[in-house]
Structures are given as C-alpha cells and as structure tokens.
C-alpha positions, -999 to 999 in steps of 0.1 A, spaced: -53 -153 -121 -82 -134 -107 -89 -95 -112 -80 -86 -76 -46 -111 -79 -35 -91 -107 -42 -57 -91 -23 -70 -58 6 -83 -79 10 -53 -101 11 -28 -69 36 -54 -51 61 -52 -81 58 -15 -78 63 -13 -42 91 -36 -44 109 -12 -70 103 16 -50 118 -3 -19 147 -15 -38 156 21 -49 154 31 -12 175 2 0 146 -9 20 129 -45 32 94 -50 24 72 -73 45 40 -89 25 7 -103 38 12 -139 51 49 -140 42 72 -147 71 93 -112 76 114 -100 103 123 -63 102 154 -48 108 167 -39 142 173 -3 129 166 19 103 134 20 82 116 -7 64 80 -12 49 51 -38 53 22 -41 31 -14 -47 40 -41 -53 14 -77 -44 19 -106 -50 -9 -137 -33 2 -166 -34 -22 -182 -37 -53 -209 -20 -72 -227 -36 -102 -237 -10 -124 -252 -32 -153 -287 -47 -153 -276 -83 -158 -257 -98 -127 -229 -105 -149 -229 -68 -160 -198 -44 -152 -186 -41 -116 -167 -11 -103 -143 -29 -77 -126 -9 -50 -101 -14 -23 -70 1 -4 -33 -8 0 -17 0 32 19 8 29 34 8 66 65 28 72 82 9 98 110 22 125 122 16 156 117 40 188 140 69 198 149 81 164 122 106 159 93 111 136 111 128 109 130 100 90 96 77 89 74 109 80 96 118 49 98 79 38 61 82 41 57 113 17 82 93 -5 56 67 -8 27 89 -16 49 106 -42 54 73 -58 16 64 -62 1 99 -69 -37 101 -78 -42 87 -113 -15 58 -111 -19 25 -126 -14 -12 -112 -29 -37 -135 -66 -25 -141 -67 -3 -109 -62 34 -109 -53 56 -76 -85 71 -74 -73 99 -47 -42 114 -36 -27 85 -11 -30 97 30 -9 97 56 -22 85 91 -8 94 124 20 71 140 11 40 155 31 22 180 29 -18 183 52 -32 208 89 -23 198 81 -9 167 64 24 152 44 29 121 35 56 97 5 44 76 2 56 42 -35 46 25 -32 41 -13 -71 38 -25 -79 23 -58 -110 16 -82 -112 -9 -110 -137 -17 -135 -141 -54 -144 
C-alpha cells in the first residue's frame, strides 16, 4: 500500500470503531451509502492537500499533509444540539497528537457551521494531519 492509503485506512478503522460504539452508520468515499431516515450518522470525506520536500535530494524526506472531514449527518426538525454534541464527541476522539498510521493530528479538530443539502443537515468536523515520509 501507499503511504497515503495507510493513513486513510488507519483513520477509517478508528472512525468505524467510534461509530460502532455509538451505534452509528458511516458513509465512506466512493462506497454506496444510504443514510438512515432518522437519527444521526457519519460521512467521511478525504483531502490530501500538499507535501513539502525538505531534503536536498528529490527523494529526500517529505512532510505530507491533509485533512479528514467527518460530516455528522441528521435530518431537519430535530434541532442542532444532537448533531453538535456528536460532533464534539468526534473532536474528543481525535485530539491533537492522535496517531493513525504515520500521521499525527496537528491541531485540535474544528467544527464548522451547519450545512444543509437537500433533506439532510450536516455539522462538519475537520481533522488536520501531518506525516513525514
């Protein structure tokens, strides 16, 4: 496997363990997922967004960075608090310094404001990571 695949796989395993403990369904990139008609669920989005070579040779050490966006999903009409509380639990699950494969969470995960898409609402949590390869 590639370095990036190892990071994604390790994060997905940890997210799946968290979701199982909460009794939640999880949607993963490019895998068919139908969210529940009610209640909460999670959807994972993946972003690799750069690397920096810091050695003199082209094949020298590289710092790779990216982020995972965990979308806490719910249906309109239930208010914001259940999703907000679950989003805060996601933040507590991946605090600054957490490891997955060779990546380390480089800053405390952050909430974004609610997003409405069709008949679904989401509270996004961004988990930023950095890794050296």
